[in-house]
N, C-alpha and C positions, 0 to 999 in steps of 0.2 A: 647321685652325688655329682656336683659340677666340678670338673677338673680344670685347673688353671693351665693355660697354654704356656709352655716354657718360653722365656724371652730369648729371641734369636740375637746373639751377641753381635752379629754382623748387620742387623737391621738398622735402617736410618734412625729409628727411635732410640735404640740402644747407643748408637754412636753419639747422638745428641746428648744423652744423659752423661756419657763419659766425658764429652767435651765440656759440658757445663760443670761437671765435678772438677775437672782440671782447672777451670777458671776459678771455682770456689776455693780450691787449695791455694792458687796463686794469690787471690785476694787476701785470704787469711794469713798467708806468710807476710804480706806487706802491711797488714793492718792489725794483726793479732788474732782476729776472729772475724765472723760474719755479722757481728751484732750491729755495726754502724752502717751496713750497706743500704743504699737508697734504692728506690723503686726503678730508677732509670740508670743504674750503674752498669757500665760495660767494662769488660776486662779483655786485654789483648793476650791471646794464646797462640804462639807460633805465627804471629803476624795477622791473625784473624780476630775481629772484634766479636766477642761473645756477650750477648745481652743477659748478663748474669742476674741483675736486679729484677727485671721483669719475669724471668724464669722462676726465681725464688718466690716472688709475689704470687705467681699462679699456683705454685706448690702450696704455699701457705693458705691460700683461699680455696684450695681444693680443685683448681682448674687443671692441674697436672698431677697424675698419680705416679708415685714412685714406690720401689720395693723397700723392704725393711732395711737392707744393707745400705742403700743410698740414704735413707732417712737417718740411720744411725751415724753415718759419716758426716752428714750435714750438721747433726746435733753436736758431734765432737768438734766440728769446725766453728761452733758458736752460733749456729742458726737459731733465731728467735721465732718461735712457732705461732705466737699470737697474731691475729689479723693486723694488717698494716695500720689501720686506724688507731688501734691501741698502742702500737709502737710509736706512732707519731705523737699521740697524746702524752706518752711517757717522756718523749724527748722534749716536748714543749713544756712539760712540767719541770724538767730539769732546768730549762731556760728561765722559768718563773722563779725557781729557787735561787738560781744564780743572781737574778735581778734583785730579788728580795734581800739576799745577803748583802748586796752592794748598796742598796738604797733604803734599807730598813722596812721593806714591805713592797706591795704592788700598787700602792696608792698613786704613784707618779707615772705609771705606765701610760703612754699615749698610743694612739692608733698606729703611728709610724714606728714605734719602738721595736728594735731588733736586738737579739742577743745571740752571740756565737756559742754553739754547743759542739765541742770537738772540732772546732774550725769551720763549722757550717752555720751560717746565719739563720736564725729562726725568727719568723715574723710574730713575735710574742704579742705585741699590741693588737694586731689584726685578729689573732687567734682568740685572745681574751674577749674581744668585742663579739666574735661569733659565739663563743661559749655563753657570754652574758645574754645575748639575744635569743639563744636556743637554736641557732642554725648549725652549730657544731656541738651535738650532745656529748656529754662526758658521764662516766659512771660516778657513783656516790663517793668512791675513794678519791678520785681526782677532784671532785667538787669540794670535799672536805679539806683536802690538802691546799687548794687554792684559797679557801676561806681562812685557813690557818696562816696563810702567807699575806693576808690583808686584802684579798680580792674584794672589790666593790661590785656588788651584784645588781645594783640598780642601774638601769639603762640611762646613761647621761643624755640630757636633752641637747639638741643641736644649738650652738650659740647663735643668738639673734643679734641684729644690729645694735640694739640697746646694750647688750652685753659687751660688744666690742667698743661702744662709746664709753662705757665705764672703764674699760681697759685703757682707752685713749686718754681719758681724764687722769687716771692713775699714773700713766707714763709721763704725761705733761707735767703733773705735779712733782714728779721725781726728777725730771730732766729739764724743766723749763718750757718745753714745747714738744711738738711731734716731729720737729725738724730732723732729729737724729734716728728716727725709726728706720730700721733696715728690714729686708724681706724676711729674715729669720728671727726677728724680735718676738719674744714671748713675754706676756705679762700675766701675773697671778691675779685672778678675780675670784674671791670666795674659795680659794684653794684649788681652783681649776686654771691650768695654764692655757691662756688664749693666744693663738698665733696672730698677734696684732699686726705684725709686719705683712703677712700674707693677705690679711683683710684690707689693709691700707693700700696695698698694690692693686688688689681687685677693684676697690672703690675708685682709685685714681684712673684705672684703665677702663672703667665703666662696666666691669663684669659683676660687681655687686652694687646694685642701685641703692642710693640713699635718698631720704626725703630732703626737701629744701632746708628744713629745720636742722636735720642732722648734718647737712653740709655746712651750715652756718656755724654749728658747734665745732666741727673739725677745723674750719678756717680760723675760728677764734683760738683754737688750741695750737695753731702754727702749722697746720697741714700744708704741705707743698703739693700743689695739684698737677705739676708738670712731671711727666714720666722721667725717671732717672734722677730727679732731685731728691736728695735725702735718702737714697737707697732704692 
């Protein structure tokens, strides 16, 4: 029968556990519990910076072993024991619900969309793009929840020059010309918000080449070709 070696309460390992527990208690007092702690969170204890977030992440992932009493205390302090990836997915799902409640669904989410969850910005649009493409796998429960919130699972095609020209025509029809386009101008084309202003700036600066025919169309629509004119 294998006997466990008793922990030396004066060993560096034991002192480290006690120091991290003190940091955990301090964090829980300030935030209510450990539920919202991030992987890089540090806590100051007696003037020392304790890397509490990384320590808890290593415990959660099995990289650091702790005794039953320490585990119980962390649980009482609100420690969430699921892997970090699941916790992150749950937090981003909260962001998705908040966005859907405010906008009637996830249909208008764009790649740059961010939503604050408990004061921390979540890059909702980028996450949904990764989930949609399969580079950030999620379980069936999260997938079903996103579907119920109006998630569009088809991978959107990258807008082409002709798409932006359609947007330019729509803008000119509504405003008389392209003279008023600003860098942040967005137009709706078939239910998709195209960042017309950014494209116009790239075309004007030579970073998005256009054909001579497309250039003529833009000129006819009132495009100002000099940098700084019209936005």
